[in-house]
GUTOR-274124 format. One record per residue: x, y, z of N, C-alpha, C in turn; residue in three letters. Coordinates in pm, whole numbers, padded with zeros to 5 digits, always signed. Example, Ala and Ser with C-alpha at 12.3 -4.5 7.8 and 13.67 -1.06 7.14 Angstrom:
// residues 2
+01319-00569+00780+01230-00450+00780+01320-00330+00780ALA/+01285-00225+00708+01367-00106+00714+01290+00003+00787SER/
***
This chain:
// residues 84
+02981-02622+04850+02859-02546+04859+02860-02430+04759UNK/+02975-02365+04751+02986-02254+04658+02963-02298+04515UNK/+03014-02414+04481+02999-02464+04345+02853-02490+04312UNK/+02777-02540+04409+02635-02566+04385+02559-02436+04365UNK/+02589-02336+04447+02523-02205+04434+02561-02140+04302UNK/+02688-02149+04265+02736-02092+04139+02669-02164+04021UNK/+02660-02295+04026+02597-02371+03919+02448-02335+03908UNK/+02382-02319+04022+02241-02281+04022+02223-02142+03964UNK/+02311-02051+03998+02303-01915+03944+02326-01915+03794UNK/+02422-01993+03748+02447-02002+03603+02327-02062+03531UNK/+02269-02166+03590+02151-02229+03529+02034-02132+03523UNK/+02014-02056+03631+01905-01959+03634+01928-01850+03528UNK/+02052-01807+03515+02084-01707+03413+02060-01760+03273UNK/+02099-01883+03250+02078-01943+03117+01930-01955+03085UNK/+01852-01996+03184+01708-02006+03162+01644-01870+03135UNK/+01688-01769+03207+01630-01636+03185+01668-01582+03048UNK/+01790-01611+03002+01830-01571+02867+01749-01643+02762UNK/+01723-01771+02784+01643-01848+02689+01501-01793+02684UNK/+01446-01759+02797+01310-01703+02801+01308-01566+02735UNK/+01410-01486+02760+01419-01355+02700+01430-01367+02549UNK/+01509-01462+02504+01527-01483+02361+01395-01524+02296UNK/+01319-01609+02363+01189-01651+02309+01093-01533+02303UNK/+01094-01449+02406+01008-01331+02406+01048-01237+02294UNK/+01177-01221+02274+01226-01135+02167+01185-01190+02031UNK/+01194-01321+02016+01153-01384+01890+01004-01364+01866UNK/+00923-01379+01970+00779-01357+01956+00748-01212+01920UNK/+00816-01119+01987+00793-00978+01960+00835-00943+01817UNK/+00945-01001+01772+00992-00976+01636+00893-01031+01535UNK/+00842-01148+01562+00743-01209+01473+00616-01123+01466UNK/+00572-01075+01581+00453-00989+01583+00477-00859+01508UNK/+00595-00802+01524+00628-00678+01453+00632-00701+01302UNK/+00687-00814+01260+00692-00846+01117+00551-00865+01062UNK/+00466-00933+01138+00327-00953+01095+00254-00820+01083UNK/+00278-00732+01178+00214-00600+01176+00263-00519+01057UNK/+00392-00524+01030+00448-00452+00916+00391-00505+00785UNK/+00374-00636+00776+00317-00697+00656+00172-00652+00636UNK/+00097-00648+00744-00042-00603+00735-00049-00456+00693UNK/+00041-00374+00748+00044-00232+00709+00080-00218+00562UNK/+00177-00293+00516+00218-00286+00375+00104-00328+00284UNK/+00032-00432+00324-00080-00479+00242-00190-00374+00238UNK/-00220-00312+00351-00322-00207+00354-00281-00089+00268UNK/-00153-00053+00273-00104+00058+00191-00111+00026+00043UNK/-00080-00099+00007-00088-00138-00134-00233-00135-00182UNK/-00326-00179-00098-00467-00175-00136-00515-00031-00154UNK/-00473+00058-00063-00510+00198-00074-00451+00260-00199UNK/-00327+00227-00230-00263+00279-00351-00335+00227-00476UNK/-00372+00100-00474-00446+00042-00587-00580+00111-00607UNK/-00649+00139-00496-00776+00210-00505-00757+00350-00562UNK/-00650+00418-00521-00622+00553-00570-00590+00550-00719UNK/-00516+00450-00762-00483+00437-00905-00609+00410-00985UNK/-00695+00323-00934-00821+00293-01003-00908+00419-01016UNK/-00916+00496-00909-00996+00619-00912-00937+00720-01011UNK/-00805+00732-01011-00739+00825-01104-00761+00781-01249UNK/-00756+00651-01274-00778+00600-01409-00921+00628-01454UNK/-01016+00611-01363-01156+00639-01398-01176+00787-01428UNK/-01112+00874-01349-01122+01018-01374-01058+01054-01507UNK/-00944+00993-01538-00876+01021-01665-00961+00975-01783UNK/-01025+00860-01768-01113+00809-01874-01230+00904-01896UNK/-01291+00949-01787-01402+01044-01799-01357+01173-01866UNK/-01241+01224-01828-01189+01348-01886-01161+01329-02035UNK/-01104+01214-02072-01076+01187-02214-01205+01176-02293UNK/-01306+01112-02236-01435+01102-02305-01500+01239-02322UNK/-01492+01322-02218-01547+01458-02227-01473+01539-02334UNK/-01341+01527-02337-01262+01600-02436-01295+01553-02577UNK/-01312+01423-02595-01346+01369-02726-01484+01420-02770UNK/-01578+01427-02677-01712+01477-02710-01704+01625-02748UNK/-01621+01702-02676-01604+01844-02708-01544+01862-02847UNK/-01444+01781-02880-01381+01789-03012-01482+01752-03120UNK/-01563+01650-03095-01664+01611-03194-01764+01724-03214UNK/-01807+01790-03105-01900+01903-03117-01838+02017-03197UNK/-01712+02046-03169-01643+02154-03242-01627+02118-03389UNK/-01600+01993-03420-01587+01950-03559-01721+01963-03631UNK/-01829+01927-03562-01962+01942-03621-01993+02089-03648UNK/-01960+02175-03551-01981+02319-03567-01899+02374-03683UNK/-01775+02332-03694-01688+02379-03803-01741+02329-03937UNK/-01787+02206-03940-01842+02152-04064-01967+02227-04106UNK/-02053+02257-04008-02175+02331-04039-02141+02472-04086UNK/-02042+02535-04025-02002+02671-04064-01942+02668-04205UNK/-01866+02567-04238-01807+02557-04371-01915+02534-04476UNK/-02014+02453-04440-02125+02428-04532-02204+02557-04556UNK/-02232+02629-04449-02304+02756-04460-02225+02858-04544UNK/-02097+02860-04525-02013+02956-04600-02006+02919-04747UNK/-02013+02791-04776-02007+02746-04915-02136+02777-04992UNK/-02244+02796-04925-02373+02816-04993-02393+02958-05021UNK/
***
């Protein structure tokens, strides 16, 4: 009788470990999926930030180039006036 009870207890323990292991595997899989989604969202946000920074840099460079062109025109006009 003791052997049957002991065997049943061992079998129940093995089944509970198997179920626990499956739950752990599911939880690990869900955590990995969540981490992947977070990483993807962070990469998209970083990409958007880089795009915005590049657009701002382009605008600033265009503004600076226009300012230099205006100053060159002013200097050229002043040189022409001084030469006359």
